[in-house]
C-alpha positions as CSV (number, residue, x, y, z in Angstrom):
1,M,83.3,81.7,118.3
2,L,81.3,84.8,118.2
3,L,81.4,85.1,122.0
4,L,85.3,84.7,121.9
5,Q,85.5,87.4,119.2
6,F,83.1,89.8,121.3
7,G,85.3,89.1,124.4
8,L,88.5,89.9,122.5
9,L,86.9,93.2,121.4
10,L,85.7,94.2,124.9
11,W,89.1,93.2,126.4
12,L,91.0,95.5,123.7
13,V,88.7,98.5,123.7
14,A,87.0,98.6,127.1
15,F,89.8,98.1,129.6
16,D,93.1,99.7,130.1
17,H,96.2,97.6,129.5
18,A,99.7,97.6,130.6
19,W,101.0,96.5,127.4
20,D,102.2,98.9,124.8
21,T,101.0,99.1,121.3
22,R,103.5,96.6,119.9
23,M,102.5,94.0,122.5
24,L,98.9,94.3,121.8
25,L,99.4,94.1,118.2
26,E,101.4,91.0,118.4
27,F,98.8,89.5,120.8
28,T,96.0,90.2,118.3
29,G,98.3,88.8,115.5
30,V,98.1,85.4,117.4
31,F,94.4,85.4,118.0
32,I,93.1,86.5,114.7
33,P,94.5,83.1,113.0
34,L,92.9,81.3,115.9
35,F,89.5,82.7,115.1
36,A,90.0,82.4,111.3
37,I,91.0,78.9,111.2
38,A,87.7,77.9,112.8
39,V,85.9,79.3,109.8
40,A,88.2,78.2,106.9
41,T,86.8,76.3,104.0
42,Q,86.3,72.4,104.2
43,R,88.2,72.0,100.9
44,K,91.4,70.2,101.6
45,R,93.7,72.4,99.3
46,D,92.2,75.5,100.7
47,R,92.5,74.2,104.3
48,R,96.1,73.2,103.8
49,V,96.9,76.8,102.6
50,A,94.9,78.2,105.6
51,V,96.9,76.2,108.0
52,V,100.3,77.1,106.6
53,L,99.3,80.8,106.8
54,A,97.8,80.4,110.3
55,V,100.8,78.6,111.8
56,S,103.4,81.1,110.2
57,A,101.3,83.9,111.6
58,M,101.1,82.5,115.1
59,V,104.8,81.5,115.0
60,F,106.1,85.0,114.2
61,S,103.6,86.8,116.4
62,G,104.0,84.3,119.3
63,G,107.8,84.6,119.0
64,A,107.6,88.4,119.2
65,L,105.5,88.2,122.3
66,S,108.2,86.0,124.0
67,G,110.9,88.6,122.9
68,V,112.1,86.5,119.9
69,R,111.8,88.1,116.5
70,P,112.9,85.5,113.9
71,A,112.7,88.1,110.9
72,G,112.1,91.4,112.8
73,G,109.7,94.0,111.7
74,D,105.8,93.2,111.6
75,V,105.8,89.7,109.9
76,G,103.4,88.2,112.5
77,P,100.7,90.7,112.2
78,V,101.0,91.0,108.5
79,L,100.6,87.2,108.1
80,A,97.8,87.4,110.3
81,V,96.0,89.9,108.1
82,V,96.8,87.9,105.0
83,F,95.5,84.7,106.5
84,S,92.3,86.4,108.0
85,A,91.7,88.0,104.5
86,Y,92.1,84.5,102.9
87,A,89.9,82.8,105.5
88,T,87.3,85.5,105.3
89,W,87.1,85.3,101.4
90,T,86.7,81.6,101.4
91,M,84.0,81.8,104.0
92,L,82.1,84.4,102.1
93,I,82.3,82.4,98.9
94,G,81.0,79.3,101.0
95,I,78.1,81.5,102.3
96,V,77.2,82.9,98.9
97,R,77.1,79.2,97.4
98,S,75.0,78.0,100.4
99,Q,71.8,76.6,99.0
100,R,70.0,77.3,102.3
101,V,70.5,80.2,104.6
102,T,70.3,79.0,108.1
103,G,71.0,80.7,111.5
104,N,74.4,79.1,111.3
105,V,75.1,80.8,108.0
106,L,74.2,84.1,109.5
107,A,76.3,83.6,112.5
108,G,79.2,82.8,110.1
109,A,78.7,85.9,108.2
110,L,78.7,87.9,111.3
111,A,82.0,86.2,112.4
112,A,83.6,87.1,109.1
113,Y,82.6,90.7,109.5
114,I,84.1,91.0,113.0
115,M,87.3,89.2,111.8
116,A,87.6,91.7,109.0
117,G,87.3,94.5,111.5
118,L,90.1,93.0,113.6
119,A,92.3,92.4,110.6
120,F,91.9,96.2,109.6
121,A,92.8,97.0,113.1
122,V,96.0,95.1,112.8
123,V,96.8,96.8,109.6
124,Y,96.3,100.2,111.4
125,G,98.5,98.9,114.1
126,V,101.3,98.1,111.6
127,I,101.0,101.6,110.1
128,A,101.0,103.3,113.4
129,S,104.1,101.3,114.6
130,R,106.0,102.6,111.5
131,R,104.7,106.1,111.5
132,P,103.3,107.1,115.1
133,D,101.6,110.2,113.8
134,A,99.5,108.3,111.2
135,F,96.5,108.7,113.4
136,A,95.4,111.7,115.4
137,T,93.2,111.5,118.6
138,A,90.9,114.2,120.1
139,A,93.3,114.2,123.1
140,A,96.3,115.1,120.7
141,T,98.2,112.0,121.9
142,P,99.3,109.1,119.7
143,A,96.7,106.6,119.0
144,S,97.0,103.3,121.2
145,F,96.3,99.9,119.7
146,P,92.8,99.9,121.6
147,D,92.1,103.3,119.8
148,L,92.8,101.7,116.6
149,V,90.6,98.7,117.3
150,Y,87.9,101.2,118.2
151,F,88.6,103.2,114.9
152,S,88.4,100.1,112.8
153,F,84.9,99.1,113.8
154,V,83.8,102.8,113.9
155,T,84.9,102.9,110.4
156,L,83.5,99.5,109.4
157,L,80.1,100.2,110.7
158,T,80.4,103.7,108.8
159,I,79.7,105.7,112.1
160,G,82.5,108.2,112.0
161,F,82.7,109.9,115.4
162,G,85.8,111.8,114.5
163,D,87.6,111.1,117.8
164,V,90.2,109.1,116.0
165,T,91.1,110.0,112.5
166,P,93.8,109.0,110.0
167,A,96.4,111.6,109.2
168,A,98.7,109.8,107.0
169,P,97.9,109.0,103.3
170,G,98.3,105.4,103.8
171,A,96.0,105.2,106.8
172,R,93.5,107.2,104.9
173,A,93.6,104.8,102.0
174,V,93.1,101.8,104.1
175,A,90.3,103.5,106.0
176,L,88.5,104.3,102.7
177,V,88.8,100.6,101.6
178,E,87.4,99.4,105.1
179,G,84.5,101.8,104.9
180,L,83.5,100.6,101.4
181,F,83.9,97.1,102.6
182,G,81.5,97.7,105.5
183,V,78.9,99.4,103.3
184,V,79.0,96.6,100.8
185,F,78.9,93.9,103.3
186,T,75.9,95.3,105.2
187,T,73.9,96.4,102.4
188,V,74.5,93.6,99.9
189,V,75.7,90.5,101.6
190,M,74.0,90.7,105.0
191,A,70.7,92.0,103.4
192,S,70.7,89.1,101.0
193,L,71.4,86.6,103.7
194,V,68.7,87.8,105.9
195,A,66.3,87.8,103.0
196,G,67.2,84.1,102.2
197,Y,66.8,83.3,105.9
198,I,63.2,84.8,106.1
199,R,62.4,82.9,102.8
200,H,63.9,79.7,104.3
201,R,61.8,80.1,107.5
202,E,58.7,80.7,105.5
203,S,59.0,77.7,103.2
204,N,59.5,75.5,106.2
205,A,56.6,77.0,108.1
206,P,53.8,74.6,108.8
């Protein structure tokens, strides 16, 4: 799953695309639920909720890709964000409750981190589709969806190069939330997991 996520990131950011922002937004709205469904909780009730949200997101985004918009607007991407947030939350709860921190747990945490970056990118895409001047680029051109994916992960990693910046109040608010999430995740969640993994390895050492 991590390889698929990295592949989608590289495809979105590193290559030129003939698709416009709307098509790339809908495409990502299909793939985020596919990633997230793989990490949803094993509890039957939570998994049923996850499946309903995932199917809804893929139906609306997939329909938009084919030119059919059952409800118009950005329903598919918004549902993809809601589902990925739900799946990420349930996954993080499961990670925190894990009695042992193994390599699979660390990989799951990294997958949740990447999925969160993609979800924030879709939020930025929805904002930009409604207000094209919501983000400013160094080239003084409207931000494309690959630009927004790049901006999302630069913000999540708290790097802040400044070549893509939020201009609208709503975009700035979301960027602030993402930056805080990135700091908390890396300094608290990942640090605790790595420490637990080291303790687990040491306790099993011969």
